[in-house]
C-alpha positions in Angstrom: 46.6 -15.4 26.1 45.3 -12.7 28.4 45.5 -10.0 25.3 43.9 -12.2 23.1 41.0 -13.0 25.7 40.5 -9.3 26.0 40.2 -8.4 22.5 37.6 -11.4 21.9 35.5 -9.7 24.9 35.8 -6.3 23.6 34.5 -7.9 19.8 31.6 -9.4 21.4 30.7 -6.2 23.4 30.8 -4.2 20.1 28.8 -7.1 18.3 25.9 -6.8 21.0 26.0 -3.1 20.9 25.8 -3.2 17.0 22.9 -5.6 17.1 21.1 -4.2 19.9 21.4 -0.5 17.9 20.2 -2.0 14.3 16.7 -1.9 13.5 14.8 -4.8 12.6 13.9 -4.4 8.9 10.4 -5.5 9.6 8.8 -4.8 13.1 10.5 -1.5 13.8 9.5 0.2 10.5 7.8 3.7 10.8 4.5 4.6 9.0 6.3 6.7 6.6 8.8 3.9 5.5 6.1 1.3 5.2 4.7 3.3 2.2 4.9 2.4 -1.4 4.2 5.0 -4.2 3.4 3.6 -7.6 2.6 5.7 -10.8 1.9 4.7 -14.1 0.7 6.5 -17.6 0.3 6.1 -20.9 3.5 6.8 -22.7 1.8 8.0 -26.2 -0.1 11.1 -24.1 1.2 14.3 -24.4 -0.2 15.9 -20.8 0.6 19.6 -22.2 -2.3 19.0 -24.5 -4.8 19.1 -21.7 -5.8 22.5 -20.2 -8.3 22.0 -17.4 -9.8 19.4 -15.1 -12.4 18.4 -12.7 -12.4 16.3 -9.7 -15.1 14.1 -8.2 -16.5 15.9 -5.2 -16.5 12.6 -3.2 -14.5 9.3 -2.8 -14.9 5.9 -4.5 -14.4 3.1 -2.0 -14.0 -0.1 -3.7 -14.2 -3.2 -1.0 -14.2 -6.9 -2.1 -15.8 -6.1 -5.5 -18.3 -3.7 -4.3 -18.1 0.1 -4.8 -19.6 3.1 -2.7 -19.1 6.8 -2.4 -18.1 8.6 0.6 -16.7 12.0 1.6 -15.0 12.1 5.3 -12.5 14.7 6.4 -9.7 12.2 5.1 -11.1 12.0 1.9 -11.4 16.0 1.3 -8.1 16.1 2.6 -6.9 14.1 0.0 -9.5 15.8 -2.7 -7.6 19.1 -1.8 -4.2 17.6 -2.0 -4.7 16.6 -5.9 -6.2 20.1 -6.3 -3.2 21.8 -5.2 -0.8 19.5 -7.1 -2.9 19.6 -10.5 -3.1 23.6 -10.2 0.6 23.7 -9.5 1.2 21.4 -12.6 -0.5 23.9 -14.8 -4.0 23.0 -14.7 -7.1 24.8 -14.5 -10.0 23.4 -12.1 -13.6 23.6 -13.9 -16.8 22.1 -13.0 -17.7 18.8 -14.6 -20.6 21.1 -16.4 -17.8 23.2 -18.3 -16.6 19.8 -20.3 -12.8 19.7 -18.4 -10.1 17.9 -20.5 -9.3 15.5 -17.7 -11.4 14.1 -15.0 -9.7 12.7 -11.7 -11.0 10.3 -9.3 -9.9 9.4 -5.7 -10.3 6.0 -4.7 -10.2 3.9 -1.4 -9.3 0.1 -2.2 -9.8 -2.5 0.5 -9.2 -6.3 0.0 -9.9 -8.6 2.5 -8.7 -12.3 2.1 -9.7 -15.1 4.5 -7.7 -18.5 4.9 -8.0 -21.5 6.9 -5.1 -23.4 8.9 -5.5 -26.7 9.8 -3.7 -27.6 12.7 -3.6 -31.4 12.3 -1.9 -31.1 8.6 0.6 -28.3 10.5 2.3 -30.6 12.9 2.1 -33.4 10.8 5.6 -33.2 9.8 6.9 -32.2 13.2 5.8 -35.5 15.3 9.7 -36.6 15.2 10.8 -34.0 17.4 8.9 -35.9 20.6 10.9 -39.1 21.1 8.8 -41.9 21.6 11.3 -43.8 23.4 11.5 -40.7 25.9 8.0 -41.5 27.3 8.7 -45.2 27.1 6.5 -46.0 24.3 8.7 -46.7 21.4 6.2 -48.3 19.0 3.7 -45.6 19.4 2.9 -42.8 16.9 1.6 -39.4 17.4 -2.0 -38.4 17.0 -3.1 -34.6 16.6 -6.7 -33.8 17.2 -8.1 -32.2 14.2 -8.5 -28.7 14.5 -8.9 -25.5 12.3 -8.3 -21.7 12.7 -9.8 -18.9 10.1 -7.6 -15.9 9.6 -8.5 -12.7 7.7 -6.2 -10.1 6.4 -7.3 -6.8 5.4 -5.3 -4.3 3.1 -5.9 -0.9 2.0 -4.6 1.2 -0.8 -5.5 5.0 -2.0 -5.3 5.4 -5.5 -6.0 8.5 -8.0 -7.0 8.2 -11.7 -6.8 11.0 -14.4 -9.1 10.2 -17.1 -9.0 11.3 -20.7 -12.3 13.4 -21.2 -11.1 15.6 -24.1 -10.9 12.4 -26.4 -13.7 10.5 -24.8 -16.2 10.9 -27.9 -13.6 10.6 -30.5 -12.5 7.2 -29.0 -16.0 6.4 -28.0 -14.0 5.4 -24.6 -12.8 7.1 -21.4 -9.1 6.0 -21.0 -7.3 6.0 -17.9 -3.9 8.1 -18.9 -2.6 8.3 -15.5 -2.9 6.1 -12.2 -1.2 6.5 -8.8 -1.2 4.1 -6.0 -0.3 4.9 -2.4 -0.1 1.5 0.2 1.1 1.2 3.4 0.6 2.1 7.3 -1.2 5.5 8.7 -2.2 6.6 4.8 -5.7 7.1 5.6 -4.8 10.3 7.7 -5.6 13.7 6.9 -2.2 14.8 8.2 -0.4 13.3 5.8 -2.9 13.6 2.8 -0.6 16.3 1.3 2.7 14.7 1.4 1.2 11.6 0.1 -0.1 13.2 -3.1 3.1 15.4 -3.5 4.9 11.9 -3.7 3.0 10.8 -6.3 3.5 13.8 -8.5 6.9 13.9 -7.8 7.4 10.8 -9.4 5.6 12.4 -12.7 7.3 15.0 -13.8 5.8 14.9 -17.1 2.4 15.6 -15.7 2.3 19.1 -16.4 0.6 21.7 -18.8 
């Protein structure tokens, strides 16, 4: 019996130690672990048919249906990183006046959503937890004063779009032939811009001249 008790105590100690050292998958994520990289492209396009590109000298800020342009140090860091990896992929940077084959846009996407919580509705199904018999009012119900709260969630992302300018006249349309999206914590930081853009290009080995 004593041996069995010691084994159980040892098992419990190991279980506590393991639990205490295990990361909570939600609350203990680092900024890097929270990031998501999504890329997509037109599968009918042969990217080796394009030689030159031009990139916008500012970043589009798309927020709740409206847009503006800005150029912060973070924006410049992302623009510089895109240039670096486009050049490494074999494309030549030219000005937009030199009829580039590709156009590149960098965008901040900010979406703010608002909701309402009604506390009266929220507590409606929980009244049974407070036993009326305990308080000496067996025939009484519960009344929750009407109250509500407004909450707001703000989400941000960064996207890079590559546009087909070479065939715009022929198609009478400017097609987006590649797009990359970055979501997660701490992405709007100039110190991580290079690694974020590199991650998108690493996912797109077909994106080369």
